[in-house]
VMD Tcl script that builds the backbone (N, CA, C; Angstrom):
set m [mol new atoms 456]
animate dup $m
set s [atomselect $m all]
$s set {name element resname resid chain x y z} {
  {N N MET 1 A 0.830 -1.200 0.000}
  {CA C MET 1 A 0.000 0.000 0.000}
  {C C MET 1 A 0.867 1.254 0.000}
  {N N ARG 2 A 1.963 1.219 0.786}
  {CA C ARG 2 A 2.852 2.367 0.849}
  {C C ARG 2 A 3.480 2.625 -0.520}
  {N N HIS 3 A 3.829 1.549 -1.245}
  {CA C HIS 3 A 4.429 1.701 -2.567}
  {C C HIS 3 A 3.437 2.321 -3.552}
  {N N LEU 4 A 2.180 1.920 -3.433}
  {CA C LEU 4 A 1.151 2.478 -4.296}
  {C C LEU 4 A 0.986 3.976 -4.032}
  {N N ALA 5 A 0.981 4.340 -2.757}
  {CA C ALA 5 A 0.859 5.761 -2.405}
  {C C ALA 5 A 2.060 6.542 -2.933}
  {N N ALA 6 A 3.239 5.985 -2.825}
  {CA C ALA 6 A 4.447 6.647 -3.325}
  {C C ALA 6 A 4.388 6.782 -4.843}
  {N N LEU 7 A 3.890 5.750 -5.518}
  {CA C LEU 7 A 3.765 5.797 -6.974}
  {C C LEU 7 A 2.765 6.877 -7.402}
  {N N ILE 8 A 1.640 6.944 -6.731}
  {CA C ILE 8 A 0.623 7.952 -7.046}
  {C C ILE 8 A 1.187 9.346 -6.803}
  {N N PHE 9 A 1.894 9.529 -5.694}
  {CA C PHE 9 A 2.502 10.819 -5.393}
  {C C PHE 9 A 3.506 11.199 -6.472}
  {N N SER 10 A 4.337 10.259 -6.881}
  {CA C SER 10 A 5.348 10.519 -7.916}
  {C C SER 10 A 4.698 10.888 -9.243}
  {N N LEU 11 A 3.656 10.161 -9.616}
  {CA C LEU 11 A 2.955 10.458 -10.860}
  {C C LEU 11 A 2.293 11.825 -10.809}
  {N N THR 12 A 1.750 12.183 -9.657}
  {CA C THR 12 A 1.139 13.499 -9.500}
  {C C THR 12 A 2.168 14.595 -9.711}
  {N N LEU 13 A 3.348 14.434 -9.109}
  {CA C LEU 13 A 4.412 15.422 -9.304}
  {C C LEU 13 A 4.841 15.483 -10.760}
  {N N LEU 14 A 4.986 14.323 -11.373}
  {CA C LEU 14 A 5.418 14.268 -12.764}
  {C C LEU 14 A 4.396 14.924 -13.683}
  {N N LEU 15 A 3.146 14.579 -13.516}
  {CA C LEU 15 A 2.103 15.143 -14.362}
  {C C LEU 15 A 1.893 16.620 -14.075}
  {N N GLY 16 A 2.019 17.022 -12.834}
  {CA C GLY 16 A 1.918 18.437 -12.490}
  {C C GLY 16 A 3.030 19.226 -13.149}
  {N N GLY 17 A 4.231 18.683 -13.156}
  {CA C GLY 17 A 5.359 19.331 -13.816}
  {C C GLY 17 A 5.144 19.410 -15.307}
  {N N THR 18 A 4.554 18.381 -15.880}
  {CA C THR 18 A 4.269 18.379 -17.311}
  {C C THR 18 A 3.240 19.447 -17.644}
  {N N ALA 19 A 2.222 19.565 -16.813}
  {CA C ALA 19 A 1.202 20.593 -17.047}
  {C C ALA 19 A 1.822 21.980 -16.952}
  {N N MET 20 A 2.704 22.173 -15.965}
  {CA C MET 20 A 3.363 23.469 -15.823}
  {C C MET 20 A 4.218 23.749 -17.047}
  {N N ALA 21 A 4.935 22.746 -17.529}
  {CA C ALA 21 A 5.780 22.924 -18.714}
  {C C ALA 21 A 4.922 23.265 -19.927}
  {N N ALA 22 A 3.738 22.673 -20.018}
  {CA C ALA 22 A 2.854 22.950 -21.145}
  {C C ALA 22 A 2.352 24.395 -21.115}
  {N N ASP 23 A 2.347 25.007 -19.925}
  {CA C ASP 23 A 1.927 26.392 -19.785}
  {C C ASP 23 A 3.050 27.371 -20.114}
  {N N ARG 24 A 4.218 26.840 -20.406}
  {CA C ARG 24 A 5.406 27.651 -20.633}
  {C C ARG 24 A 5.777 27.712 -22.110}
  {N N GLY 25 A 6.201 28.870 -22.543}
  {CA C GLY 25 A 6.756 29.015 -23.869}
  {C C GLY 25 A 8.272 28.899 -23.780}
  {N N SER 26 A 8.877 28.378 -24.814}
  {CA C SER 26 A 10.332 28.216 -24.851}
  {C C SER 26 A 10.995 29.482 -25.397}
  {N N ALA 27 A 12.311 29.527 -25.290}
  {CA C ALA 27 A 13.068 30.645 -25.844}
  {C C ALA 27 A 12.859 30.726 -27.360}
  {N N GLU 28 A 12.836 29.581 -28.017}
  {CA C GLU 28 A 12.624 29.562 -29.471}
  {C C GLU 28 A 11.255 30.110 -29.830}
  {N N GLU 29 A 10.250 29.768 -29.029}
  {CA C GLU 29 A 8.896 30.279 -29.275}
  {C C GLU 29 A 8.808 31.775 -28.988}
  {N N ALA 30 A 9.554 32.238 -27.986}
  {CA C ALA 30 A 9.596 33.674 -27.692}
  {C C ALA 30 A 10.178 34.435 -28.878}
  {N N LYS 31 A 11.267 33.907 -29.425}
  {CA C LYS 31 A 11.878 34.555 -30.586}
  {C C LYS 31 A 10.914 34.562 -31.766}
  {N N ALA 32 A 10.221 33.451 -31.997}
  {CA C ALA 32 A 9.273 33.369 -33.116}
  {C C ALA 32 A 8.138 34.385 -32.952}
  {N N LEU 33 A 7.623 34.536 -31.730}
  {CA C LEU 33 A 6.551 35.504 -31.490}
  {C C LEU 33 A 7.069 36.934 -31.689}
  {N N ALA 34 A 8.283 37.188 -31.227}
  {CA C ALA 34 A 8.888 38.512 -31.437}
  {C C ALA 34 A 9.048 38.798 -32.929}
  {N N MET 35 A 9.495 37.806 -33.687}
  {CA C MET 35 A 9.696 38.011 -35.120}
  {C C MET 35 A 8.362 38.224 -35.847}
  {N N LYS 36 A 7.286 37.625 -35.339}
  {CA C LYS 36 A 5.951 37.884 -35.884}
  {C C LYS 36 A 5.597 39.363 -35.680}
  {N N ALA 37 A 5.924 39.881 -34.498}
  {CA C ALA 37 A 5.666 41.289 -34.207}
  {C C ALA 37 A 6.565 42.196 -35.057}
  {N N VAL 38 A 7.824 41.796 -35.228}
  {CA C VAL 38 A 8.747 42.560 -36.070}
  {C C VAL 38 A 8.190 42.676 -37.483}
  {N N SER 39 A 7.712 41.557 -38.001}
  {CA C SER 39 A 7.156 41.535 -39.358}
  {C C SER 39 A 5.995 42.518 -39.494}
  {N N LEU 40 A 5.095 42.521 -38.524}
  {CA C LEU 40 A 3.955 43.437 -38.572}
  {C C LEU 40 A 4.427 44.893 -38.480}
  {N N LEU 41 A 5.378 45.158 -37.592}
  {CA C LEU 41 A 5.876 46.529 -37.444}
  {C C LEU 41 A 6.578 47.007 -38.709}
  {N N GLU 42 A 7.355 46.139 -39.328}
  {CA C GLU 42 A 8.029 46.512 -40.573}
  {C C GLU 42 A 7.018 46.762 -41.696}
  {N N LYS 43 A 5.940 45.994 -41.716}
  {CA C LYS 43 A 4.932 46.107 -42.759}
  {C C LYS 43 A 3.985 47.294 -42.535}
  {N N SER 44 A 3.587 47.520 -41.281}
  {CA C SER 44 A 2.531 48.491 -40.988}
  {C C SER 44 A 3.008 49.767 -40.308}
  {N N GLY 45 A 4.254 49.829 -39.910}
  {CA C GLY 45 A 4.750 51.015 -39.225}
  {C C GLY 45 A 4.047 51.248 -37.903}
  {N N ASP 46 A 3.819 52.532 -37.587}
  {CA C ASP 46 A 3.217 52.895 -36.301}
  {C C ASP 46 A 1.827 52.294 -36.083}
  {N N LYS 47 A 1.122 51.961 -37.161}
  {CA C LYS 47 A -0.201 51.330 -37.018}
  {C C LYS 47 A -0.097 49.995 -36.278}
  {N N ALA 48 A 1.069 49.355 -36.344}
  {CA C ALA 48 A 1.269 48.080 -35.646}
  {C C ALA 48 A 1.171 48.251 -34.139}
  {N N ILE 49 A 1.573 49.414 -33.634}
  {CA C ILE 49 A 1.504 49.662 -32.187}
  {C C ILE 49 A 0.064 49.517 -31.717}
  {N N ASP 50 A -0.871 50.096 -32.448}
  {CA C ASP 50 A -2.291 49.963 -32.094}
  {C C ASP 50 A -2.723 48.502 -32.159}
  {N N ALA 51 A -2.238 47.770 -33.161}
  {CA C ALA 51 A -2.605 46.357 -33.299}
  {C C ALA 51 A -2.070 45.538 -32.128}
  {N N PHE 52 A -0.847 45.826 -31.677}
  {CA C PHE 52 A -0.291 45.087 -30.538}
  {C C PHE 52 A -1.142 45.275 -29.295}
  {N N ASN 53 A -1.675 46.477 -29.120}
  {CA C ASN 53 A -2.506 46.756 -27.943}
  {C C ASN 53 A -3.942 46.278 -28.113}
  {N N ALA 54 A -4.476 46.330 -29.339}
  {CA C ALA 54 A -5.873 45.956 -29.575}
  {C C ALA 54 A -6.052 44.461 -29.805}
  {N N GLU 55 A -5.105 43.847 -30.490}
  {CA C GLU 55 A -5.218 42.435 -30.846}
  {C C GLU 55 A -4.307 41.594 -29.964}
  {N N LYS 56 A -4.483 41.753 -28.668}
  {CA C LYS 56 A -3.594 41.097 -27.718}
  {C C LYS 56 A -3.494 39.584 -27.935}
  {N N ALA 57 A -4.591 38.943 -28.237}
  {CA C ALA 57 A -4.582 37.487 -28.393}
  {C C ALA 57 A -3.632 37.031 -29.498}
  {N N SER 58 A -3.421 37.874 -30.487}
  {CA C SER 58 A -2.514 37.517 -31.582}
  {C C SER 58 A -1.058 37.549 -31.160}
  {N N PHE 59 A -0.769 38.193 -30.030}
  {CA C PHE 59 A 0.613 38.365 -29.589}
  {C C PHE 59 A 0.836 37.837 -28.179}
  {N N VAL 60 A 0.034 36.816 -27.813}
  {CA C VAL 60 A 0.197 36.127 -26.539}
  {C C VAL 60 A 0.182 34.629 -26.818}
  {N N ASP 61 A 1.123 33.929 -26.225}
  {CA C ASP 61 A 1.171 32.474 -26.311}
  {C C ASP 61 A 1.575 31.954 -24.937}
  {N N ARG 62 A 0.596 31.490 -24.176}
  {CA C ARG 62 A 0.809 31.037 -22.798}
  {C C ARG 62 A 1.448 32.145 -21.962}
  {N N ASP 63 A 2.683 31.964 -21.497}
  {CA C ASP 63 A 3.338 33.001 -20.697}
  {C C ASP 63 A 4.226 33.913 -21.543}
  {N N LEU 64 A 4.141 33.785 -22.855}
  {CA C LEU 64 A 4.902 34.640 -23.769}
  {C C LEU 64 A 4.009 35.787 -24.232}
  {N N TYR 65 A 4.573 36.987 -24.305}
  {CA C TYR 65 A 3.821 38.142 -24.784}
  {C C TYR 65 A 4.807 39.183 -25.316}
  {N N ILE 66 A 4.316 40.041 -26.160}
  {CA C ILE 66 A 5.117 41.076 -26.811}
  {C C ILE 66 A 5.085 42.363 -25.991}
  {N N THR 67 A 6.237 42.992 -25.882}
  {CA C THR 67 A 6.325 44.346 -25.347}
  {C C THR 67 A 7.119 45.175 -26.351}
  {N N VAL 68 A 6.645 46.385 -26.604}
  {CA C VAL 68 A 7.320 47.300 -27.522}
  {C C VAL 68 A 7.592 48.596 -26.782}
  {N N MET 69 A 8.829 49.082 -26.890}
  {CA C MET 69 A 9.154 50.382 -26.317}
  {C C MET 69 A 9.879 51.221 -27.350}
  {N N ASP 70 A 9.867 52.530 -27.103}
  {CA C ASP 70 A 10.631 53.395 -27.984}
  {C C ASP 70 A 12.082 53.421 -27.492}
  {N N ARG 71 A 12.931 54.122 -28.206}
  {CA C ARG 71 A 14.369 54.119 -27.895}
  {C C ARG 71 A 14.703 54.971 -26.667}
  {N N GLN 72 A 13.693 55.597 -26.063}
  {CA C GLN 72 A 13.896 56.328 -24.816}
  {C C GLN 72 A 13.442 55.518 -23.606}
  {N N GLY 73 A 12.910 54.318 -23.851}
  {CA C GLY 73 A 12.479 53.445 -22.763}
  {C C GLY 73 A 11.015 53.548 -22.405}
  {N N VAL 74 A 10.226 54.267 -23.200}
  {CA C VAL 74 A 8.786 54.387 -22.934}
  {C C VAL 74 A 8.075 53.200 -23.567}
  {N N VAL 75 A 7.301 52.476 -22.757}
  {CA C VAL 75 A 6.551 51.325 -23.259}
  {C C VAL 75 A 5.413 51.842 -24.129}
  {N N ARG 76 A 5.346 51.361 -25.355}
  {CA C ARG 76 A 4.327 51.793 -26.315}
  {C C ARG 76 A 3.240 50.745 -26.518}
  {N N ALA 77 A 3.589 49.480 -26.263}
  {CA C ALA 77 A 2.605 48.406 -26.430}
  {C C ALA 77 A 3.010 47.226 -25.565}
  {N N SER 78 A 2.020 46.511 -25.085}
  {CA C SER 78 A 2.267 45.250 -24.386}
  {C C SER 78 A 1.002 44.415 -24.444}
  {N N SER 79 A 1.166 43.188 -24.804}
  {CA C SER 79 A 0.022 42.289 -24.892}
  {C C SER 79 A -0.084 41.404 -23.656}
  {N N GLY 80 A 0.745 41.645 -22.648}
  {CA C GLY 80 A 0.747 40.813 -21.446}
  {C C GLY 80 A 0.627 41.631 -20.175}
  {N N PRO 81 A 1.158 41.079 -19.087}
  {CA C PRO 81 A 1.060 41.735 -17.779}
  {C C PRO 81 A 1.711 43.115 -17.735}
  {N N SER 82 A 2.594 43.407 -18.665}
  {CA C SER 82 A 3.251 44.718 -18.690}
  {C C SER 82 A 2.366 45.806 -19.292}
  {N N ALA 83 A 1.135 45.472 -19.655}
  {CA C ALA 83 A 0.229 46.457 -20.254}
  {C C ALA 83 A 0.024 47.664 -19.338}
  {N N ALA 84 A 0.140 47.471 -18.041}
  {CA C ALA 84 A -0.002 48.588 -17.097}
  {C C ALA 84 A 1.113 49.615 -17.265}
  {N N LEU 85 A 2.187 49.237 -17.955}
  {CA C LEU 85 A 3.319 50.137 -18.155}
  {C C LEU 85 A 3.219 50.972 -19.434}
  {N N ILE 86 A 2.191 50.737 -20.251}
  {CA C ILE 86 A 2.055 51.485 -21.505}
  {C C ILE 86 A 2.023 52.983 -21.195}
  {N N GLY 87 A 2.896 53.715 -21.898}
  {CA C GLY 87 A 2.997 55.156 -21.713}
  {C C GLY 87 A 3.984 55.578 -20.639}
  {N N LYS 88 A 4.535 54.625 -19.898}
  {CA C LYS 88 A 5.474 54.939 -18.827}
  {C C LYS 88 A 6.914 54.763 -19.296}
  {N N ASN 89 A 7.792 55.625 -18.795}
  {CA C ASN 89 A 9.213 55.503 -19.095}
  {C C ASN 89 A 9.819 54.508 -18.109}
  {N N THR 90 A 10.367 53.432 -18.638}
  {CA C THR 90 A 10.923 52.353 -17.821}
  {C C THR 90 A 12.449 52.289 -17.918}
  {N N LEU 91 A 13.057 53.337 -18.441}
  {CA C LEU 91 A 14.495 53.340 -18.702}
  {C C LEU 91 A 15.316 52.934 -17.485}
  {N N ASP 92 A 14.930 53.359 -16.306}
  {CA C ASP 92 A 15.709 53.056 -15.105}
  {C C ASP 92 A 15.193 51.854 -14.324}
  {N N ALA 93 A 14.297 51.064 -14.928}
  {CA C ALA 93 A 13.775 49.882 -14.234}
  {C C ALA 93 A 14.913 48.916 -13.907}
  {N N GLU 94 A 14.847 48.356 -12.700}
  {CA C GLU 94 A 15.854 47.396 -12.246}
  {C C GLU 94 A 15.179 46.111 -11.813}
  {N N ASP 95 A 15.884 45.003 -12.005}
  {CA C ASP 95 A 15.392 43.747 -11.455}
  {C C ASP 95 A 15.833 43.679 -9.982}
  {N N PRO 96 A 15.456 42.633 -9.239}
  {CA C PRO 96 A 15.802 42.561 -7.809}
  {C C PRO 96 A 17.310 42.579 -7.525}
  {N N ASP 97 A 18.113 42.236 -8.535}
  {CA C ASP 97 A 19.566 42.258 -8.359}
  {C C ASP 97 A 20.180 43.593 -8.758}
  {N N GLY 98 A 19.355 44.561 -9.123}
  {CA C GLY 98 A 19.842 45.871 -9.509}
  {C C GLY 98 A 20.220 45.998 -10.978}
  {N N LYS 99 A 19.927 44.987 -11.776}
  {CA C LYS 99 A 20.240 45.047 -13.209}
  {C C LYS 99 A 19.242 45.954 -13.912}
  {N N LYS 100 A 19.736 46.939 -14.627}
  {CA C LYS 100 A 18.880 47.859 -15.386}
  {C C LYS 100 A 18.596 47.209 -16.739}
  {N N PHE 101 A 17.639 46.308 -16.726}
  {CA C PHE 101 A 17.392 45.457 -17.892}
  {C C PHE 101 A 16.845 46.222 -19.095}
  {N N VAL 102 A 16.099 47.286 -18.887}
  {CA C VAL 102 A 15.595 48.068 -20.021}
  {C C VAL 102 A 16.768 48.717 -20.751}
  {N N GLN 103 A 17.738 49.212 -19.996}
  {CA C GLN 103 A 18.932 49.774 -20.627}
  {C C GLN 103 A 19.680 48.700 -21.416}
  {N N GLU 104 A 19.656 47.464 -20.906}
  {CA C GLU 104 A 20.277 46.345 -21.630}
  {C C GLU 104 A 19.523 46.061 -22.934}
  {N N PHE 105 A 18.186 46.126 -22.885}
  {CA C PHE 105 A 17.390 45.948 -24.108}
  {C C PHE 105 A 17.829 46.962 -25.168}
  {N N LEU 106 A 17.936 48.212 -24.737}
  {CA C LEU 106 A 18.284 49.279 -25.670}
  {C C LEU 106 A 19.695 49.100 -26.233}
  {N N LYS 107 A 20.633 48.662 -25.394}
  {CA C LYS 107 A 22.008 48.415 -25.868}
  {C C LYS 107 A 22.024 47.336 -26.943}
  {N N VAL 108 A 21.278 46.260 -26.718}
  {CA C VAL 108 A 21.225 45.181 -27.708}
  {C C VAL 108 A 20.659 45.713 -29.012}
  {N N ALA 109 A 19.567 46.440 -28.935}
  {CA C ALA 109 A 18.921 46.956 -30.145}
  {C C ALA 109 A 19.832 47.912 -30.898}
  {N N GLU 110 A 20.602 48.711 -30.175}
  {CA C GLU 110 A 21.490 49.681 -30.814}
  {C C GLU 110 A 22.756 49.039 -31.374}
  {N N SER 111 A 23.202 47.960 -30.751}
  {CA C SER 111 A 24.500 47.392 -31.129}
  {C C SER 111 A 24.457 46.415 -32.296}
  {N N GLY 112 A 23.348 45.826 -32.568}
  {CA C GLY 112 A 23.356 44.836 -33.633}
  {C C GLY 112 A 21.981 44.383 -34.039}
  {N N LYS 113 A 20.965 45.084 -33.600}
  {CA C LYS 113 A 19.602 44.815 -33.999}
  {C C LYS 113 A 18.905 43.725 -33.217}
  {N N GLU 114 A 19.604 42.634 -32.839}
  {CA C GLU 114 A 18.902 41.580 -32.095}
  {C C GLU 114 A 19.837 40.888 -31.117}
  {N N GLY 115 A 19.244 40.238 -30.106}
  {CA C GLY 115 A 20.022 39.491 -29.121}
  {C C GLY 115 A 19.148 39.117 -27.936}
  {N N TRP 116 A 19.797 38.600 -26.900}
  {CA C TRP 116 A 19.106 38.121 -25.705}
  {C C TRP 116 A 19.583 38.884 -24.478}
  {N N VAL 117 A 18.654 39.140 -23.540}
  {CA C VAL 117 A 18.990 39.771 -22.266}
  {C C VAL 117 A 18.379 38.918 -21.160}
  {N N ALA 118 A 19.210 38.535 -20.187}
  {CA C ALA 118 A 18.747 37.772 -19.022}
  {C C ALA 118 A 18.519 38.735 -17.855}
  {N N TYR 119 A 17.454 38.514 -17.123}
  {CA C TYR 119 A 17.117 39.348 -15.973}
  {C C TYR 119 A 16.065 38.617 -15.138}
  {N N LYS 120 A 15.677 39.198 -14.031}
  {CA C LYS 120 A 14.643 38.604 -13.186}
  {C C LYS 120 A 13.384 39.455 -13.260}
  {N N TYR 121 A 12.237 38.771 -13.273}
  {CA C TYR 121 A 10.950 39.454 -13.421}
  {C C TYR 121 A 9.877 38.605 -12.750}
  {N N ILE 122 A 8.727 39.182 -12.494}
  {CA C ILE 122 A 7.640 38.423 -11.862}
  {C C ILE 122 A 7.047 37.445 -12.871}
  {N N ASP 123 A 7.041 36.183 -12.510}
  {CA C ASP 123 A 6.485 35.124 -13.344}
  {C C ASP 123 A 4.959 35.177 -13.217}
  {N N PRO 124 A 4.233 35.346 -14.334}
  {CA C PRO 124 A 2.775 35.451 -14.243}
  {C C PRO 124 A 2.094 34.168 -13.759}
  {N N LEU 125 A 2.769 33.031 -13.872}
  {CA C LEU 125 A 2.160 31.777 -13.413}
  {C C LEU 125 A 2.340 31.554 -11.915}
  {N N THR 126 A 3.525 31.860 -11.398}
  {CA C THR 126 A 3.801 31.615 -9.981}
  {C C THR 126 A 3.648 32.858 -9.115}
  {N N LYS 127 A 3.628 34.024 -9.762}
  {CA C LYS 127 A 3.567 35.327 -9.074}
  {C C LYS 127 A 4.820 35.577 -8.230}
  {N N LYS 128 A 5.908 34.884 -8.536}
  {CA C LYS 128 A 7.174 35.051 -7.828}
  {C C LYS 128 A 8.231 35.550 -8.799}
  {N N ILE 129 A 9.289 36.131 -8.248}
  {CA C ILE 129 A 10.414 36.570 -9.067}
  {C C ILE 129 A 11.093 35.333 -9.652}
  {N N ALA 130 A 11.371 35.373 -10.948}
  {CA C ALA 130 A 11.993 34.229 -11.626}
  {C C ALA 130 A 12.984 34.732 -12.672}
  {N N GLN 131 A 13.890 33.861 -13.050}
  {CA C GLN 131 A 14.856 34.180 -14.106}
  {C C GLN 131 A 14.131 34.176 -15.444}
  {N N LYS 132 A 14.420 35.187 -16.239}
  {CA C LYS 132 A 13.786 35.326 -17.542}
  {C C LYS 132 A 14.840 35.742 -18.548}
  {N N LYS 133 A 14.652 35.370 -19.792}
  {CA C LYS 133 A 15.518 35.903 -20.837}
  {C C LYS 133 A 14.627 36.348 -21.982}
  {N N ALA 134 A 14.938 37.538 -22.475}
  {CA C ALA 134 A 14.112 38.144 -23.510}
  {C C ALA 134 A 14.883 38.247 -24.810}
  {N N PHE 135 A 14.198 37.911 -25.896}
  {CA C PHE 135 A 14.726 38.154 -27.222}
  {C C PHE 135 A 14.393 39.602 -27.547}
  {N N VAL 136 A 15.392 40.349 -28.004}
  {CA C VAL 136 A 15.270 41.784 -28.247}
  {C C VAL 136 A 15.610 42.061 -29.706}
  {N N TYR 137 A 14.778 42.895 -30.349}
  {CA C TYR 137 A 14.997 43.216 -31.755}
  {C C TYR 137 A 14.648 44.676 -31.976}
  {N N GLY 138 A 15.576 45.424 -32.555}
  {CA C GLY 138 A 15.334 46.832 -32.857}
  {C C GLY 138 A 14.753 47.002 -34.245}
  {N N VAL 139 A 13.673 47.801 -34.336}
  {CA C VAL 139 A 13.029 48.098 -35.614}
  {C C VAL 139 A 12.762 49.601 -35.650}
  {N N GLY 140 A 13.545 50.315 -36.428}
  {CA C GLY 140 A 13.355 51.766 -36.525}
  {C C GLY 140 A 13.420 52.428 -35.171}
  {N N ALA 141 A 12.359 53.141 -34.815}
  {CA C ALA 141 A 12.305 53.879 -33.556}
  {C C ALA 141 A 11.919 53.007 -32.370}
  {N N TYR 142 A 11.708 51.705 -32.600}
  {CA C TYR 142 A 11.180 50.829 -31.554}
  {C C TYR 142 A 12.087 49.649 -31.239}
  {N N VAL 143 A 11.846 49.082 -30.063}
  {CA C VAL 143 A 12.514 47.863 -29.626}
  {C C VAL 143 A 11.413 46.883 -29.230}
  {N N ILE 144 A 11.451 45.696 -29.826}
  {CA C ILE 144 A 10.460 44.656 -29.537}
  {C C ILE 144 A 11.117 43.602 -28.661}
  {N N MET 145 A 10.408 43.161 -27.627}
  {CA C MET 145 A 10.907 42.115 -26.743}
  {C C MET 145 A 9.847 41.044 -26.531}
  {N N CYS 146 A 10.329 39.825 -26.378}
  {CA C CYS 146 A 9.478 38.718 -25.939}
  {C C CYS 146 A 10.369 37.789 -25.134}
  {N N GLY 147 A 9.983 37.521 -23.908}
  {CA C GLY 147 A 10.835 36.732 -23.022}
  {C C GLY 147 A 10.204 35.433 -22.580}
  {N N SER 148 A 11.086 34.500 -22.254}
  {CA C SER 148 A 10.631 33.218 -21.696}
  {C C SER 148 A 11.273 33.037 -20.334}
  {N N TYR 149 A 10.564 32.348 -19.476}
  {CA C TYR 149 A 11.079 32.073 -18.132}
  {C C TYR 149 A 11.978 30.856 -18.179}
  {N N VAL 150 A 13.085 30.960 -17.465}
  {CA C VAL 150 A 14.098 29.918 -17.465}
  {C C VAL 150 A 13.776 28.935 -16.343}
  {N N ALA 151 A 13.689 27.655 -16.669}
  {CA C ALA 151 A 13.394 26.634 -15.661}
  {C C ALA 151 A 14.520 26.607 -14.635}
  {N N SER 152 A 14.128 26.553 -13.370}
  {CA C SER 152 A 15.147 26.527 -12.301}
  {C C SER 152 A 15.363 25.151 -11.760}
}
mol reanalyze $m
mol bondsrecalc $m
mol representation Tube
mol addrep $m
């Protein structure tokens, strides 16, 4: 009986972990979603900003979402939890370790158009601070980001 209980407990943990993983987007999927947003911005210009804010479902995949800021650090669009930051200057935002990750986003966009930035942010699934890495791509006056949470 004890072995059966241990087996059931183990399966519950395993299946729970699988369900959690299914709720997560990968780094590759984050990059793909960002590139979808890049394509729209390149095609539609500033009109894409309205689409990112109005058509949120098109730019959200589980815990992945698009954020767009201008080159001064002002958030112009977000299809996820960062929507509360639209219109706010986030240039000096820091993660819990003091990393000014928005400034890192801007450096990547200015230095070569695309890259990755690692930082800590609130995980929308656990509501706790977690390691995240964002794919960053500069397009004209804007910087597009989409990040995935790193499994710990």
